[in-house]
N, C-alpha and C positions, 0 to 999 in steps of 0.2 A: 570580785564576785562581794554582794552585799553580804551582811551579817546575817539577815533573816535566810537569804538563799544558801549560805553555807550550812547553816543549822538545818534546813529541809533536806541539803544532800546527805548530812550526817546521819539524820534520822532514816532516810531511805536505804543509806548503806547499812545500817544496823538491822532493819527490816528482812532485808535480802539476805544476809549474812545468817540470820534467825532461820529462814526457809531452808536455806542449804544445809545447816545442820539437822533440821527435821528430815530431810531426805537423806542423809548421811547416817542418821541413826541405825544401830544393828536392828535385825529383825529376825522374826522368828514365825513360820506358817505351819499350822497344824490343821490337819483334818482327819475326820473319823474314815477308816478304811475297812472295807467287808473283806475278811479273810477267810478262804474255805480252807478247812484243818481236815487232813486225813489222818486219823488216829490209829495207831497200832497198838491194841490192848491184850491182854492176857486171854481174854474171851472172843477175840476176832477183831477186824477193822469196822470201825465207824467214821462217820464224817458228820462234821457240822460247820456252819458259817457263822462267824462272829464278827461284829463291827469291832475294830480295835482304834483305841485312842492312845496317842504317846505324846507326852509333855515334858518340855524342859524349862528347868528352873535354875537359876545361878546359884551355886552352893560352895561358899569358899573360893577354891581356886578351879573349880571345873563346874558342872552342871549336874543337877539331881534329874536323872530319867525315870519317868513313871510311865508306866505299859498297863492300860486298863481294858478290860473285856466287857462288852455291853451284853452279851451273852453267854450262857453257860456252854462248856463244850465236853464231849464224850459223855459217860455215865459210869456207873458201877451196879453190878446184878444184886450186891449187899449194900447193907446201910454203912456209911462212913461215920463212925463217931466222931466228936469233936476232937480235932487235933491230929485226926488220922491221916490227913492228906498235906502233902507238901509240894507245891508247884514252883516252877522256875522256868525261866525262858532265855533265849537269845534275840537281840536285835542287830540286824545286819546295818553296816555302817557303809554309806557310798557317798558319792561327791568328791570332795575335798580329802576324806579320809577313808579307810577301808577296813575289814575285818569283822569281828561282832563284840558287843557289849553285852555280857551276862546279867541278870535283872533277876532278883529274888524277893519273897514276900514270905507272910505268915502262913502258918498252917490253917486249915479251915477253924474257923471260931464257932461253929454251929455244925450238928449233924447234918449229913447230906443223906437223904431217904434214897432207898433203892430204885434203880431204873430212872433216875433224875437227872438231869443235865447237871453237871458239876461247875458251879460258879467259881470263877478264878479270883481271888483276891488281888488288888494292885500289886505289882511287882516294880521293884525299884533298883537303881544302879548308879555309880557315880562315873560320868565321863569327861575327860580331860583331853582336850584335842592336841595332836602334835603339828598339825598344819592348820593354816589359814583358809577361810574360805567355806562355801556353803556344804555342809554335811548333812546328808539325809537319815533318817532311822525308819527301819522297815522292819515289820513283824517277821521274826524267824521261828525257830523250833520251840514248842512248848513241851515240858515234861512235866509229869504229873506221879509221884511217888505216893502209893497208898497200899497198907496191909502187905508189905513185902514185894509189892509188884511195882511196874514201872510202864506207864503209858507214854509213848512219844506221838505228837501231833506237829504234823509238817504242813505248811501252806503249800497248795497246789496250783493256785490260780495266779501266781505272779503278781502279788499285791503290789501297789506303788507304795511310797513314802506315807508316813502318819505324821512324820515331822520333819522340817527342814530349819536347820539354826545355820546363822552366818556367825561363825565363829573367828577368833584371832588366837593364835598361840603364842606364848611367850617362849624366850629361848628358854631351852632346858625343860621345856613342858613335856607332859606325857600323861599316859591314861593310868588308871588304878589298876588292880590286880583283877577288876571285874571285866575287863576288856581284853580282847584277845585279837590276834591276826596282825598286820602290819602296824596298826596302832596301839599296840600292846608294849608293855615296858612300865617301869617304876620312874618316878620322879614328880616333880611338883610344878604346877602352871601359876601362871599369874596374869593381872591385866587383860582377863577375859571379857569380852563384850556382854552387857545385861541384855536379857531378852524380854518382850512382852511390853503392853502399853505403858505400864507404870515404869518400867525401867527406862524406856525412851523418853518418857516424860522427865525423868530425873537428868538424863543425858542432855536433853533439850534445855533443861533449866540452867543446868552448869554452864555450857558451853554459850547459851544464847544470853545468859547473864553476863559472862565475861566480854561478849560482844557490845552488849549495852554500856557496860561501865565504861569501855573504850569510846564509845560514842560520846558518853557523858563528859569525859575527859576532854576531848576533842571540843566540845560546846564549851565548857569551862574555859578552855585556853582561849577560844575566839572570843568571849566575854571579856576577859581580862586584857587582850590585846586590843578590842575594841575600845574600852574605858581608857587604856592608855593612850591610844592616840587621840582622843578627844581632850584627855589632861594635857597633851604635849601642844595643842594648837592654842 
């Protein structure tokens, strides 16, 4: 094979390997899901539908999971002063893992007028997978504590997952105390895949760069071999 043909073949192989790296990069799929909450309050039952968004960002040896409400749920017959309401919730794990992840957040930073839908601040928790594969995150029970009372809101429409993460669990990995069920326990995880377009680009750049360096080394070897052959003639 001529020098030019060998160089072209190496370039094609590098480009093909780069496309394979892109296809193999870890993925995260998220979508906003409408959740029909039925709430048990001190003054009776109430209902509300709120779009729920769940996001996952790699944080240390795990993922920081954040749950967001786009509409308020339930209400109070009296005004709730600043800091009077504390929310928490559970997220159901599915797919390669199971159990629940507890997420918490700050108290309300502004007063909530009487008979007004209560807007929930973002709730967060840390998830460390024990099993590899696709894990789904679905809105679970919301709990609101205010003025010495507790309101519990449960999804009734069997909502679908708001987030799917393709994760890899390292040996000895586990979930933090914020998770319960078969995925609960203590321990640390490492080597988890990064998610999101930016992280995928980093993975592609690192592995793709290795492929291109290997191709360049091969081309350099061919060039030296080609020059050596001409010198020996």
